[in-house]
Structures are given as structure tokens and as C-alpha cells.
C-alpha positions as CSV (number, residue, x, y, z in Angstrom):
1,M,215.6,10.2,44.1
2,S,214.1,9.7,47.5
3,T,215.1,7.0,49.9
4,L,211.8,5.2,49.3
5,E,212.2,5.3,45.6
6,E,215.7,3.9,45.9
7,I,214.5,1.1,48.1
8,L,211.7,0.2,45.7
9,A,214.0,0.3,42.7
10,A,216.4,-2.1,44.5
11,A,213.5,-4.4,45.6
12,E,212.4,-4.7,41.9
13,H,215.7,-6.4,41.2
14,L,215.7,-8.9,44.0
15,K,215.4,-12.6,43.5
16,P,212.2,-14.1,44.8
17,A,213.8,-15.6,47.9
18,Q,215.5,-12.3,48.7
19,F,212.2,-10.5,48.2
20,V,210.5,-12.8,50.7
21,Q,213.4,-12.2,53.2
22,L,212.9,-8.4,52.7
23,R,209.2,-8.7,53.4
24,K,209.8,-10.7,56.6
25,R,212.3,-8.1,57.8
26,L,209.9,-5.2,56.9
27,D,207.1,-7.0,58.8
28,K,209.3,-7.4,61.8
29,L,210.2,-3.7,61.7
30,E,206.5,-2.8,61.4
31,Q,205.7,-4.9,64.4
32,Q,208.5,-3.2,66.4
33,L,207.2,0.3,65.4
34,W,203.6,-0.7,66.3
35,E,204.7,-2.0,69.7
36,A,206.6,1.2,70.4
37,E,203.6,3.3,69.4
38,L,201.3,1.2,71.6
39,S,203.7,1.6,74.5
40,A,203.8,5.4,74.1
41,T,200.0,5.6,73.8
42,T,199.5,3.4,76.8
43,T,201.8,5.6,78.9
44,E,200.1,8.7,77.7
45,L,196.6,7.4,78.6
46,R,197.7,6.1,82.0
47,Q,199.3,9.5,82.8
48,A,196.0,11.1,81.8
49,G,194.2,8.7,84.3
50,I,192.5,6.8,81.6
51,H,192.4,3.0,82.0
52,D,191.5,0.0,79.9
53,R,187.9,-0.1,81.1
54,Q,187.4,3.5,80.1
55,I,189.0,2.9,76.7
56,D,186.7,0.0,76.1
57,Q,183.7,2.2,77.0
58,M,184.9,4.9,74.6
59,V,185.3,2.4,71.8
60,V,181.8,0.9,72.3
61,R,180.3,4.4,72.4
62,R,182.2,5.4,69.2
63,R,181.0,2.3,67.5
64,R,177.4,2.9,68.5
65,E,177.6,6.5,67.3
66,S,179.0,5.5,63.9
67,R,176.0,3.2,63.3
68,T,173.5,6.0,63.4
């Protein structure tokens, strides 16, 4: 049984209050992972000489291209 399957099996037996607590802790973990990924991406882009304005321009260009 994989770790994920073990976690899901255990979660199925939690009381509602415990399940809510689990969700809150998972949400916090997800936020921490997202912030770490954002930080790494920001560092990588800055090292490549790409700044916020250029990123904004790339996003706008990509959105326009996806409409056509």
C-alpha cells in the first residue's frame, strides 16, 4: 500500500472535526509548497534577467495567442 493510500484510508476513519483539522493543515502545507515554488521561480527568472514587466508582457501575449 502506498503512503497516499494509507493516508486516505486513515482519513476515511476520522471524525468530522478531525477531518476539518486535517484539511486545514493540508491547506497550510500546500500554501508553503506554493510559496517555495514561487520563490524558486522568481529567483530563476531574475537570474535570467527577466523581470515582472517582461513576465506581464509574456502573459498578455500568450492570452492573445490562445484566443485566436
